[in-house]
N, C-alpha and C positions, 0 to 999 in steps of 0.2 A: 531451600525451598520454603515458601511461606505456608501459612496454615491452610488446611483443607477443611471445609465444612461439609459434613455428610448429613443430609436430611433423610427421613425415614430410617433412622439409625438403629431401630429395633426390629425392622422387617426382615423378610427372608433374604433379600439382597443387601440392604443397607447394613445389617449387622456384620455380614462378611466383609463388606467394604471397610468398615471401621476397624475390624480386627486385623485385616491384612495390612492396612496402612499403618496401624499401630505396631504390628509385628515387624514392619520395615523401619521402624524408628522415626516415622514422620510425625509432624505436628498435626493432630487431628482434633477437630471439635465436633462432637455429636449433637445433633438437634433432634429432640424427641419429646413427644407428649408425656411419656412415662420414663423419666430419666433413670429410675431404679432398674429398668429392664435393659439398660446398656451394659453389655457383658464385659467389654474391654476397659482397661484402666486408662481412660482418656478424659479430656475435659468435656463436660456435658452442659448444654444449655436447654432448659425446658421451654417448649414452645409448640406452636401449631401453625402450619402454613395457612390455615383458614383465618388466622389472626395475625396479619402481616406485621403488626407492631411488635410481636414477640420475636420476629426474625431479625430485626435491626440489631439488637445487642449481639446476636450470634454471628453477625457478619463482620464484626470489628476485626481488623488485621487479617482478613481472609482474602486469599488470592484466587482460589479455585473452589467450586461448589459442585457436589454431586446432588442433583435434583431429582427427587422422586415425588411426583404429584400424587396426593393421597386419594383422589376421587375420580369419578367418571364423568364429571362436567368441569368446565374451566373455572367456574366460580370467580374467585378473586386472583386468578393466576397472573393477570396483567400487573397487579400490584406487587406480587411476589417477584416476578421477573424484573420489574423496575427497581425494586430494593436490591436485588442481587447485582444489577448493573451499576448501581451507585457505589458499590463497595468492591466487588470482585472483578477479575479480568476475564475469567473463563468459566464455563459451566459445562458439565457432562450430564445430559438429560436422559433419564431412562424412559424411552418412548416405547414403541411396539412395532412389529412388522406391519407394514401397511400404514404406518403413521403419517406418511406423506400422500396417501391415496384418498380413499373415501373420507368424507367429512367425519371428524371425530375430535374428541378433546385432545388427543395426541397431536393431531395435525395442527390444531389451533395453538397449542402451546409451543410446538416447534416454530411456528410462524412468529409468535411473540418473541421468542429467543433470537430468531434471525434478525428481527428488526431492532433488537435491544442495544446493539453495539458490542456485545460480549463476544469473545471467542467461544466457539461452541463445538461440541461433538455430540451426536445423537446415537444412543445405543438402542437398537430395535430388535429385541428378542422376540422369538415366536412363542410357542406354548411353553409354560413353566412346568417342569416335572412336578413341582410342589403342588400344583393344582389337583393331582391325583390323591392327595391326602384327604380330599373330600370323600373318597371311597373307603376310608379306614374302617368304618363300622361294618360295611358290607364285606370287606376283605376278611375281617374276623369271623364272619359267618360262612365264608367260602364261596359266596356268589356275589358277583357284581352285576346288578340289574340297572342298566343305563341305555340310552339310545345311541344309535350309530356306532356299533361295535367295529365296523370296518373303516371308520374315520381314522386317517393315518397322519401322524405328526412327528416332527423331529424335536421332541421335548428336550429342554435345556436344564441342566443342573444350575441352581441359583449361585453356587460357588463359582461357576465359570463366568456368569454375568459379572459377579463382583470382581473376579480376577481381571477381566477385560477393563472394567471401570478403573481399577487401580492402575493398570498399565497405561491407560489413556491419561489419567490424572498425573502420572509421574514421568511421562516421556513426551518428547516433541513429535511433531509431524501428524497430528490428528485434527488440527483445526479445520472446521468445515466438513468433516467426514461424518457419514451416517453408516453405521455398521449393522448389517443384518446378522443376528446371532441365533444359532440353533444348536441342538445336540448333533451328534455325528451319525445318527441312524433314524430311519423312519419306521415307526411301529404303529400298528392299529391300536385302538383303545382296548380291544380284546387281548391283544398281545401284551399291552402294558399291564393289564390286570394279572395275566399269567406270570409275568416277570416279577411283579411284586409278591405274588404267592410263593414263587421259588425262593426269593430273597428272605422271606419270613418263615419258610418251612411249611407252607400250607398249599394244599391243592385248591386253586381258585378257578372257577369257571365263569364264563360270561353268559348272561341272560339278556337278550335284547328286550328293551323296554319300549312299549308303544310311545310314539312321540307325544300324543295328547296327554298321556299319563305323566310323562316327564315334564311337560309344560305346566301341569297343575302343581306338581311337586316343587318345581323351581319357582313358580309364582308365590307359593306359600313361604319359601325360604328367602327369596330376594325381594319380592313385592314391587318389582319394577318391570312392567310389561315390555318396554323397549329393550331392556338389557336381556331379558329372558329370550325374546324373539331373535335378538342378535346372536346370542350364544347358540341357539338351536340351528340357526341358519349357517353359522360358521362350522359347526360340527358336521352338518349335512354336506357342506361344500368339500370337506376333507375326505369324503368317501370317494368322490370322482376326481378331485384335484388335491392330492396330498400336499401337506406342507413339506417342501423339499429341504433336505439338510444342506447347510452351507459349510464352507471350510474356514470361515472368518475367525473362529476361536483359535484354531490351529495356526493360522497365518499370523495372528497377533501375538499369541503366547508362546509359539514355538513348541507346542505339545498338542497331542490330540485332545479334543473335547471329551469330557467325561460322559460315559454311556448312561443310558437310563438304568441299566442293571446296577451300575455303581451308585447312582442316586438311591435306588431302592434299598441297596445294602446299607448305605449311610443312614437311611431313615427307617430301617426295619423296626426299631423300637417304637416308632410312632404308629405302627400298625399292630403292635402287640396288644 
């Protein structure tokens, strides 16, 4: 099997993709802004997808690419996809649930890839369990104050996303597929906070935060009104229309998806 290029190689998902491919003895090249943060013993090329000229050297002798776009707008994604198409034969793109629905950068990049001539597979995960790391400071205090405690999602362990990516990159039969990936269970945000508390040995309670207060806090942190409103609208929607669990991870990997409790136990030190 020819070389596999992994972009976003130091991120929550990409780092696991690199380590799992390397652990299987496959030829891997990691593409990263900060090469020193690549943990596996693999070839590393320093670069940034926002600077497409840095991608060209990384694509030499590459057959397959794991593509993780680093932003929330398409930017120069057309140039990146074109560069990949000049060198590689197939791409596994980390998109998102709903990536083919309402207009978004995910949908736009999926369309760029469809038109590129590359063989492709889209991975469309739902909510990342790792997003709850944003509660770490509050977990330490024993109270999570956040809006929409009854919003229910089937959060997925980043290791499962990586395992699916590796499976798709190293086996046949996935060309043209779009896989909806979730964890195996649906939990409300309040339940997620409780499970994290149990995994870390703390009693953690939920305190409902008024939406307007949350909006002000998120604006101060993110500074992007459209992104803040999109996040709040999404959380609100999961109160009445929960994100449903899929069995895709189990079907592809032949084992159950990792539970949120397993994720919380794996990350207990991050909440210490």
